[in-house]
Steps between C-alpha positions, in 0.01 A plus 500: 500500500277800430379680188410861436146499366351172375702183488651437151331218308823308468602537863447149631706494819391640835722558803370188671606296195863566591670350804854618573529619141388167352188467284280225642465195277124480534446856379732456203318182403164678511621794296673278245153381405317832504770733376644422154809706577605234749373198312759243400259224405429628148667710236393865507717631219479353150226267615355510147652219295373668184735754339337802332153401616381859461593488128698825531820395318489444122854514360404335171230755426142575593318320217552198273252385236458189286587258782443137401806337658650467846749748639564825684346804331441803722479500880809362674496148646161415344518238226224397261450129431283459191424248226207495254303751707436797275703818462558750779627842588670535837542842655579689817173672585407787730162337569533401867275436802404832655655609827736202539829674422567334165598702193538222241346170400573234238237477227438216254279595204373238252546624142436174310256258659509122527154380600568137402803397700732217410556239768851641555396867510635686801559852618624609841696779661786380716784608725797268558724478808843381611501215750760669721253779578232258623681285754316665790175340374648167618334314217544125514514489879247444776537871584402621153333842482161573351497796260235761429455664161316833479443725199267746333339387174253638246343362182191546288470119491362366826532143618756254633875556470788287632808598702774236517822441694746282307800334668733464202770307688266218598234537227220562749203738489216637708215699342215708634211670322377854549198674351474833326150591616434842346593600147756779457531554875817481708475218755751383760558126524674305776596133465682285756701197390603224741870428541649195332685240709633331186796627299737778606599790277857487372718753679642670191437778250309285251126498440321312779151645530233671290183692583254469209181691425304300240293681238443228238514120536426233237375157604855372545519733802139504619334160453591344836443589865651824625815438705392688813761309705864455410552219249736388227426711195217352297415743221122430483473599871668840472230739372162326536213747463712779348302740279620563146617861506595466132145447371432864410705800392309708754668308783762658722656413835687717749704412807703689761598485867615137479641372828603149606613456859555234760203440729126456479395865495561782254671813626483841335691524174869564558586813303873540431684817395529514122882480512487183709239347272705588191819349639320175584374483141845574361633177648308331216489765227696817434425736212693800375256673270452815297178580681516851644795599279319711244764740377873571529427804716271350765635447849455123492698445182771264630823431315677163542877473466680213327857421394608369161706179517456407133419696187157670500389326821430677828491275809264628768532362855159443665481461876158382613335700780438178696635148484282324244364155574741343252704600195239685291430465131543815293247634249513816290145611433407749224866601457583655161731763355230757571450411868864495616725801446878450531781751544881470487674731748839452335391626160195705607298304250148356498469123451238285330377195693535161329438219752527402865599187697595403855758270657424211738538721806351402834224600740676825600650636178496455124682661208285627215683561173352753259625484142501811278522512121827695507690777674641319804861390557655287773553706814227754425250601766151489354158561647141426407162635602136448410379702205126572541438130554254431787433142382865399468676315781782274608351226714658256746281214618550231764129419538398164639 
């Protein structure tokens, strides 16, 4: 085999590697190690267990203030666990490590301090995972895989922080510390966790595994010996040495480029196309919002069609863009008579929004019923659209 000019970088076979048209086994074995295009020993695509690790998708919004309780607030897939640990604002930030390819980060900003923690105080950022997506880690067997966590982090408060893997199915944890060395400086951290030969993940769509980044830990979670090897969950061993990020309203903490992968070394961050990343997030949360729909004349001003099966009620059929993890719960957020504008095609009349509800549905479709104050008869075709309402949304959640 010959090449015009220099040999291409991905050309791994020479003429003497082929005998009677057959690739020699020894050459293929060598190249399977050195050339990732031929490698079958590890996953090359979607090797990052973390979803939305670059913090680019934020369907719920880009900022949420007054956070004192646990839940999902801004950036998709990232949940806040918090109790008696001050008050916080979470936001999607454009402050990112220079030259690394990231455009967004997640920022936690302390707005009300708690310098004297209760024993049960806690605050961590977490992502939760389905067990059926983690079977290749072979947890609970003698062939269990080690995992490596890498991420970029920045805070004005230096010191010791804790990263934790939590096996929910078997109530087991492993924790490792990392240090923020320089104040207000982006630093990359890499942590390797041993595999666990005890306790397999359930092979289903339920919550099996969490990755936790601790930010605050009262004595109930920090008074023991850090669980640097897999063990049954003992709360005092989970966050030993963790600094109190809540002790001053000047404190802030940023993170981006989070990657967890099988193996003992960290590879470069796996950037996904935005559409792929969005669809992965929509398995757990899907929002139809008024954001971007600023006036009836703009090009993005969508109109949604519904059919009236009972007086003054328009039933709107929603088909989710991807199969959601399970039958989602429905929430109408900031929906009022001024944010939703209705219209009856049969009578050419405008309608006034009254209320909204949804049927049981499933993980593929759901019917949303919008009730109007008057002006709709059975059999009418009615539509609705956002009316200058960027903060209004219909939300469907099947989060873990």
